[in-house]
N, C-alpha and C positions, 0 to 999 in steps of 0.2 A: 514847706512840705518836709515832713520828718524823714522820709525815705531818701531824699537827696543828700549826699555827703560830698562836699567840695574838698575837705581836708581830713586827713587822719594823722593823729599824733600817737606814737607808739613808744612806750618806755616807762621810766621810773615814776612811781606814784606813792605818796605817803600822806600820813597826817603829820603835820609839822607843829612842834611846840615851841613858840617864840617867847623869849623872856620879856616880862614887863618891867624889868630892871636893866637899863642899858649900862654898858661898861662894868659888867659884873660877871665873874667866872661862874660856870655852870653849877659848881658845888655851893655857891652862895645865892643863886637865884631863888626867890621865894614863890613867885607866881608866874604862870605861863598862860598864853592864849593859844588855842588850837586853830590851825588853818589847814586847808588842803595844800599840799606841796608836791615837790618832785617835778622834774622837767615836764612830764606829760600832763600832770594836773595843772601846772602854771600856764603852759603854752596853750593847752586846750581852752582854758578859761579866757586867756588873752585873745584868742581867735574869736571865740563866741562873742565877747564884748565888742569886738570890731566888726561884727556882722557876718562872719564866715560860718557856714554850715559845717560844723566840725564834729568828728567822732573820736573817741579815745579807745585805744587798745592797750589794756593793762590789766592789773589784778589787785584785788583787795581781799581781806579776810572776812569770814562770816562772824563779824564782831561789831561792836559799837563804833569803832573807828571806821571800819569799812562802810557801814551804813551812813555814817556822817559824810564820808568822801563821796559816795554815790549820790546822796541827796543833794549835796552842794553842787556837784557838776551838773546834774540834771536840772536843777533850778536855774543854773547859769545858761542853760540852753545847749549844753554839750550832749551829743548822742551817746548814751552809755550802753547800747545794745551789746557791744563787744568788750565791756568791762567785766572781767571774770570774777566770780566769787569763789575763792579756794575753800574747800570744806574743812581743812584742818590748820593751815598756816595763818598766822596773825597778820593783820595789816602792818606794813612797814611804818616805822616812826623815825622822825628826825628831831633831835633837840638842838636848838641853835643858840649861839651867843652873838651879841651885837656890840662891837667895839668900833664905832665910826671913827674915821671915814673908810677904813680899808681892811679891817680884820673881823671876819665873821665865821668863826669855827662852827662845824657841824658834827654832832655825834649821831651816827646812824645806827638804827636797830633793824638790821636786814639779814643777819647771819644766823645759821649757815645758808638759808635761802628765804625768800619771801614771795608773796603771790605774783608780783609783776615779773619775777625771774622764772616763773613756772608757766607762762603763757606759751602754748604750743602752736605749731604751724597749722594744725587742723582746726584751731579756734579762730583763725584769722580769715576775714572775707577777701580772698585774693582777687576775685573778679571786680569788686568795688574799689579795691586799692589800685588796681591797674588803671582804672578809669578816672580816679580822683585827680583834681587839679594840683593838689599839694599833699605831700607825705613827708613826715619827719620820722627818722630813726635816730637812736642815741648811742653814744659810746658805752654808757653804763649798762645798756641792754646786752652788751657783748660779754659781760663778766662771766656768765655761766650758762649752760644749757638747762632747759630747752629754749630759753629766751634768745641765746646766741644764734642757734640755728634758725629760729623764726625771723630774727632781725635780718640776717644775711639772706634768707629766702625772700623776704619782702624786697630788699634791695635788688636782688636778682630779677624779680618780676618787674621791677621798674626801670631796668637798664634802658637807656635811650629816651626816657621820658623826662621832660623838663620839670623843675620844681620838686625833685626828690632830694630832700635835705638830710645830710648826715651831720648831726651836731656832735662834735667831739666829746662834750660832756664828761671831761676827765675828772674823776674823783679818786685820787690816789689811795685813800684809805679803803676803798672797796676792792682794789686790786692787790693790795699787800705787796708781796715780793714778786708779783707777776707783771711788772711794768713792761718787760720785753714782749709778753703776750699781747698786752694792749697795743704796743707799737705795731706789731704784725697785723692785728685785726683792724686797727685804724687805717692802715694802708689798703686793706681789702675793701673797707667801707668807702674810702676815697676813690677807689677804682670804679666802683659801681654807682656811686651817687652822682647827681647832677650838680649839687651845690654842697660845699663843705663849709661849716661855720665853726669858729672856735676863737677863744681868747689867746693872747700871746703865750701864756703858760700852757695852754692846751695844745697848741701846735708844737711847743717844745716837748711836751710829754709824748706826743705822737711821733716825734723825731722826723717830721718833715715840715718844710716851710709852706706858706700859702701858694707860692708859685710852683712848688713841687707837687702840691695837690692836683694842679692842672696837668702836670706831666704824668701823674698816675692815672688820670682819666676824667676828673671832674671838669665841668665847663666853667664853674665859678668858684672862687674861694673868698670868704668873708672873714677878715681878721679883726677882732675887737681889741681895742687898746684902752679900755676903761674910759676915764675922762678925756683922753686924748683922741677919741673918735674911733673911726672904723676905716679899714682899707678894703677896697673892692678890687679884686685881682681877676682879670679875664685875659684871654689871649690877645686882646687889644692893648693890654697894659694895666697899670695900677692907678687908681684914683683914691685920694684920701678925703673922707667926709668928716669934718670936724665934729667934736662932741658938743654937748650942751652942759652948761655949768649949773649945778644945783647943790644944795646942802644935803649931803648923804646921811641918811638915818640907818639904812640897812642895804648893803649891796647885793644881798642874796635875792635872786629873782629878777634882777635887772637884765641879765643876759637872756632869760626866758621871755621877758617882755619884749626885748629886742627881736628875738626869733619870731614871736607871734605877730608883731606889727610888720616886720619885714615880709613874712609870709602872706599876711593879709594884703599888703601892697602888691605882691606878685599876683594873687588871685584877682585883684582889681585891675590888673593890666598895667600897673605902673612900671616905669623903668627901674632897673636895679638901683640906681643912685637915689631916686625918689623913695623907693621902698626902704633903703638904708636910712634915709633921713627920718622917716617915720619910726623905724626901729630905734634910732637914737633917742627920739623924743619919748617913746614909750619906756625905754630903759631908764631915762633920767627921772621920769615920773615915779616909777617903782622904787628907784634908789632913794627917793625923798620920803618914802613911807616905810612903816615897820614891816608889814606883812608882804607876802608874795602874791598868792592867788587873788585875795580880795583887794589887792593894790593894783591889779591890772587895769589899765585905763580904758575908757570908752573913747570912741572916735572923736567926740567933741573936745575931750581933754587933750588928745594928741594935736588936733587942729589948733587949739588955743595956744599951746606951747610953741608950735612952729610959727604961728602968726604973730604972737605978741612977745615971744621970748621969755615969758614968765609963767610959772605954774598957776593954773586956774584955781 
């Protein structure tokens, strides 16, 4: 049933241009392949492939890239009713480099603003968001208004509800010399969210630890350590969930795959630890592939990796 929405993903969306030459600087790359990207595009695709009724709240331009993004998401089963088309701004772009296993620079084309930073509060379905089982907001959505006001407004509407996820989503190049502003806003996000997710470097950029996220107000903090696994921090203590070893092709998107599979596990009623295990598996699968959105795994692939310990 199309009208039912179990999850909303709100935030960064782009057309990503990935190099077909690995270990090559951007100025020497000859050919690219285009994919849907950005936190919202990747996580929404990941959730849809795992059977969650998901809607995206973001924006694209009235251009070929925007039509490509909208068509891809719709074909994947993502509800695009609240995907705005801006009449003048162009769809955000991201050009990536791939230097496996751990260096994946991104050149963003989002300045001075882009469609997903222009989504306003009056374009957001608050009644549906309040009732949804799962909602994601992101740190990059706080870079500027009106997106910032909208993101904080959504968090405020969700205070006290489980499975409201604030993903730190730190991208320093988008904040420039305003890192202190990010730290302040990330603390506000942690106060209002139910779950805070971030990698080690993202918690460092936010200037609070996972345990301090709980002191700020979150019920759960999830700290990703790359190949070393994930830490789950609750008021009952900390539990470390080991990672899965794969040959890394492109680390971009692995964190988004984790977020999607973790959230899908919560919607399915799994324990936090079991949801993290599924997130680890999804992240490992995407890290072993070049792209992000089209690399998001289906349930059978996650099951196979957890069962057999090898990529299907």
